[in-house]
C-alpha positions as CSV (number, residue, x, y, z in Angstrom):
1,M,-32.1,-82.9,-39.4
2,D,-33.3,-79.8,-41.1
3,T,-34.9,-78.6,-37.9
4,E,-31.7,-79.1,-35.9
5,N,-29.7,-77.2,-38.6
6,D,-32.2,-74.4,-38.5
7,S,-31.9,-74.1,-34.7
8,M,-28.1,-74.2,-34.9
9,N,-28.1,-71.4,-37.5
10,R,-30.4,-69.3,-35.4
11,D,-28.1,-69.8,-32.3
12,I,-25.0,-68.8,-34.3
13,G,-26.8,-65.7,-35.7
14,A,-27.9,-64.6,-32.3
15,E,-24.3,-65.0,-30.9
16,A,-22.9,-63.0,-33.8
17,F,-25.6,-60.3,-33.4
18,E,-24.7,-60.1,-29.6
19,K,-21.0,-59.7,-30.5
20,V,-21.8,-57.0,-33.0
21,D,-23.9,-55.2,-30.4
22,K,-21.2,-55.4,-27.7
23,I,-18.4,-53.9,-29.9
24,P,-19.9,-50.4,-30.2
25,E,-20.4,-50.3,-26.4
26,Q,-16.8,-51.1,-25.8
27,D,-15.8,-48.5,-28.4
28,E,-17.9,-45.9,-26.6
29,E,-16.4,-46.7,-23.2
30,V,-12.9,-46.4,-24.7
31,T,-13.8,-43.1,-26.4
32,T,-15.4,-41.7,-23.2
33,T,-12.4,-42.7,-21.1
34,S,-9.8,-41.3,-23.5
35,F,-11.7,-38.1,-23.7
36,S,-11.9,-37.7,-19.9
37,D,-8.3,-38.5,-19.6
38,A,-7.3,-35.9,-22.2
39,W,-9.5,-33.3,-20.5
40,L,-8.0,-34.0,-17.1
41,K,-4.5,-33.8,-18.6
42,N,-5.3,-30.3,-19.9
43,V,-6.3,-29.2,-16.4
44,D,-3.3,-27.8,-14.5
45,P,-3.9,-27.3,-10.7
46,R,-0.9,-25.0,-10.6
47,G,-2.6,-22.8,-13.2
48,Q,-5.7,-22.6,-11.0
49,K,-3.5,-21.7,-8.0
50,S,-1.7,-19.0,-9.9
51,K,-5.0,-17.4,-10.9
52,I,-6.0,-17.3,-7.2
53,E,-2.7,-15.8,-6.3
54,K,-3.0,-13.2,-9.1
55,K,-6.4,-12.2,-7.8
56,D,-5.0,-11.8,-4.3
57,E,-2.1,-9.7,-5.6
58,A,-4.5,-7.6,-7.6
59,K,-6.6,-7.1,-4.5
60,V,-3.6,-6.1,-2.4
61,E,-2.6,-3.6,-5.1
62,N,-6.1,-2.1,-5.2
63,E,-6.1,-1.7,-1.5
64,S,-2.7,-0.1,-1.4
65,S,-3.6,2.2,-4.3
66,A,-6.9,3.1,-2.5
67,G,-4.9,4.0,0.6
68,V,-2.6,6.3,-1.5
69,Y,-5.6,8.0,-3.1
70,T,-7.2,8.5,0.3
71,L,-4.0,10.2,1.5
72,L,-3.8,12.4,-1.6
73,D,-7.4,13.4,-1.1
74,L,-6.6,14.5,2.4
75,I,-3.5,16.5,1.3
76,Y,-5.3,18.2,-1.6
77,W,-8.4,19.0,0.5
78,R,-10.9,17.1,-1.6
79,D,-13.1,16.7,1.5
80,V,-12.7,19.9,3.5
81,K,-14.4,18.6,6.7
82,K,-12.3,15.4,6.8
83,T,-9.0,17.1,6.0
84,G,-9.8,19.8,8.6
85,V,-10.4,17.3,11.3
86,V,-7.1,15.4,10.5
87,F,-5.0,18.5,10.1
88,G,-6.5,20.2,13.2
89,S,-5.9,17.0,15.3
90,M,-2.3,16.6,14.2
91,L,-1.6,20.3,14.7
92,F,-3.1,20.2,18.2
93,V,-1.1,17.2,19.2
94,L,2.1,18.6,17.9
95,L,1.5,22.0,19.6
96,S,0.8,20.1,22.8
97,L,4.0,18.1,22.5
98,S,5.9,21.3,22.1
99,C,4.6,22.7,25.3
100,F,4.3,19.6,27.5
101,S,6.1,16.3,27.8
102,V,5.0,13.2,25.8
103,L,3.8,11.4,28.9
104,S,1.7,14.4,29.9
105,V,0.1,14.7,26.5
106,L,-0.7,11.0,26.3
107,A,-2.2,11.0,29.8
108,Y,-4.4,14.0,29.2
109,L,-5.6,12.8,25.8
110,S,-6.4,9.3,27.2
111,L,-8.2,10.9,30.2
112,A,-10.3,13.0,27.9
113,V,-11.2,10.1,25.7
114,L,-12.1,8.0,28.7
115,T,-14.2,10.8,30.2
116,V,-16.3,11.1,27.0
117,T,-16.8,7.3,26.6
118,L,-17.6,6.8,30.2
119,S,-20.1,9.7,30.3
120,F,-21.8,8.4,27.1
121,R,-22.0,4.8,28.5
122,I,-23.7,6.1,31.8
123,Y,-26.1,8.3,29.8
124,K,-27.1,5.3,27.6
125,N,-27.6,3.0,30.6
126,V,-29.8,5.6,32.4
127,L,-31.8,6.2,29.2
128,Q,-32.3,2.4,28.7
129,A,-33.5,2.0,32.3
130,V,-36.0,4.9,32.0
131,Q,-37.3,3.7,28.6
132,K,-37.0,0.0,29.5
133,S,-35.4,-0.8,26.2
134,G,-32.8,-3.4,25.5
135,E,-30.5,-1.7,23.0
136,G,-27.4,-3.3,24.5
137,H,-23.9,-1.9,24.7
138,P,-23.6,1.5,23.0
139,F,-20.1,0.6,21.7
140,K,-21.0,-2.9,20.6
141,H,-20.1,-2.2,17.0
142,F,-16.7,-0.9,17.9
143,L,-16.0,-3.7,20.4
144,E,-16.7,-6.3,17.7
145,M,-14.7,-4.5,15.1
146,N,-11.5,-6.3,14.0
147,I,-8.5,-4.1,14.8
148,D,-5.8,-6.7,14.3
149,L,-3.0,-5.7,12.0
150,P,-2.7,-8.0,8.9
151,E,0.6,-9.9,8.9
152,D,1.1,-9.6,5.2
153,K,0.8,-5.9,5.1
154,A,3.0,-5.5,8.2
155,R,5.6,-7.7,6.5
156,D,5.5,-5.7,3.3
157,A,5.8,-2.4,5.2
158,V,8.9,-3.8,7.1
159,V,10.5,-4.9,3.8
160,D,9.9,-1.4,2.2
161,I,11.3,0.3,5.3
162,L,14.4,-1.9,5.2
163,K,14.9,-1.1,1.5
164,H,14.8,2.6,2.1
165,L,17.1,2.3,5.1
166,N,19.6,0.3,3.2
167,C,19.5,2.8,0.3
168,T,20.0,5.7,2.7
169,F,23.0,4.0,4.4
170,R,24.7,3.3,1.1
171,E,24.2,6.9,0.0
172,L,25.6,8.3,3.3
173,R,28.6,5.9,3.0
174,R,29.2,7.2,-0.5
175,L,29.0,10.9,0.6
176,F,31.1,10.6,3.8
177,L,33.8,8.5,2.1
178,V,34.0,11.0,-0.8
179,E,33.3,8.6,-3.6
180,D,32.4,11.7,-5.7
181,L,34.0,15.0,-4.8
182,V,31.3,17.3,-6.1
183,D,28.5,15.4,-4.3
184,S,30.4,15.3,-1.1
185,I,31.0,19.1,-1.3
186,K,27.3,19.7,-1.9
187,F,26.5,17.5,1.1
188,G,28.9,19.5,3.2
189,L,27.2,22.7,2.2
190,L,23.8,21.2,3.0
191,L,25.1,20.3,6.5
192,W,26.5,23.8,7.0
193,V,23.0,25.3,6.2
194,L,21.4,22.8,8.6
195,T,23.5,24.1,11.4
196,Y,21.9,27.5,11.1
197,V,18.4,26.0,10.7
198,G,19.0,24.0,13.9
199,S,20.0,27.1,15.7
200,W,16.8,28.8,14.7
201,F,14.3,26.0,15.2
202,N,14.1,22.9,17.4
203,G,13.0,19.5,16.2
204,M,9.3,19.9,17.2
205,T,9.1,23.2,15.4
206,L,10.5,21.6,12.2
207,I,8.0,18.8,12.5
208,I,5.1,21.3,12.8
209,L,6.4,23.3,9.9
210,A,6.6,20.1,7.8
211,V,3.0,19.1,8.6
212,V,1.8,22.6,7.7
213,A,3.8,22.5,4.5
214,I,2.3,19.0,3.6
215,F,-1.2,20.3,4.0
216,T,-0.7,23.7,2.3
217,L,2.0,23.6,-0.4
218,P,0.4,20.8,-2.6
219,K,-2.9,22.7,-2.7
220,V,-1.2,26.0,-3.5
221,Y,0.9,24.4,-6.3
222,E,-2.3,22.8,-7.7
223,T,-4.0,26.2,-7.8
224,Y,-1.1,28.2,-9.2
225,K,0.7,25.5,-11.1
226,V,1.5,27.5,-14.3
227,Q,2.9,30.6,-12.5
228,I,5.0,28.5,-10.1
229,D,6.4,26.3,-13.0
230,N,7.5,29.4,-14.9
231,Y,9.4,30.8,-11.9
232,V,10.9,27.4,-11.1
233,D,12.2,27.1,-14.7
234,L,13.7,30.6,-14.5
235,A,15.4,29.8,-11.2
236,R,16.7,26.5,-12.5
237,T,18.2,28.2,-15.6
238,Q,19.9,30.8,-13.4
239,K,21.3,28.1,-11.1
240,D,22.7,26.1,-14.0
241,N,24.4,29.2,-15.5
242,V,26.0,30.1,-12.1
243,W,27.1,26.5,-11.6
244,K,28.7,26.4,-15.1
245,Q,30.6,29.6,-14.3
246,V,31.8,28.1,-11.0
247,Q,32.9,24.9,-12.8
248,E,34.8,26.9,-15.4
249,K,36.7,28.8,-12.6
250,V,37.2,25.7,-10.5
251,P,37.9,22.8,-12.8
252,F,38.1,20.0,-10.2
253,L,34.4,20.5,-9.4
254,K,33.5,19.0,-12.7
255,K,32.2,15.5,-12.5
256,K,34.3,12.9,-14.1
257,E,32.6,10.9,-16.8
258,K,32.4,7.2,-15.9
259,K,34.1,4.9,-18.3
260,Q,31.7,2.6,-20.0
């Protein structure tokens, strides 16, 4: 009997020991599961997507700002050779358009480019045949270059153009329908001056003068900024004084203050 009681006590102790051992394992599983659930709850996939979108937007802004800086570098003659090539090419094309028709200029320029590329291709083929080399197509790099216009940039450009057009149309409607008397009179004086300008120059001449001004005036202003600012301030002061005298003699030219 004592032996049987001892064996029963050992069995009961073993079962109790196994139960005690199993409890911490269950607790560990519950703790691990709850921690993983809490960690997954803190992860927001929309937040990850927004970060990616922010990176893309920052990349687009950097590219656009880089394009603006490149244009400013050309206008301010940071690289004399590059600006000289661009300015000379634009001036040559515009002068050609002023002397010949658009179709003739396009045909002659295309023929000149084709003559150069065809001659270079024939020269490289003969050179490869003589030297027995396999360099491949001389324009392979340019043929494999991606020249497709990105849709997102084209869409953004169209949106910007539409915004400017809408703003211009609204301003013209305001001026032609005389919403403000003073602004409409100023606009009429500007149109009157433009009639004389149009009699002196044609459209192509004005475009050539505009291109020359874009590539010269900013650099001149950057070089003589202090002197030009002094003269501009003096001229602005004189203009304001004259305009005040005109408003005193002609009261209806004064702008009406808008009621808040």
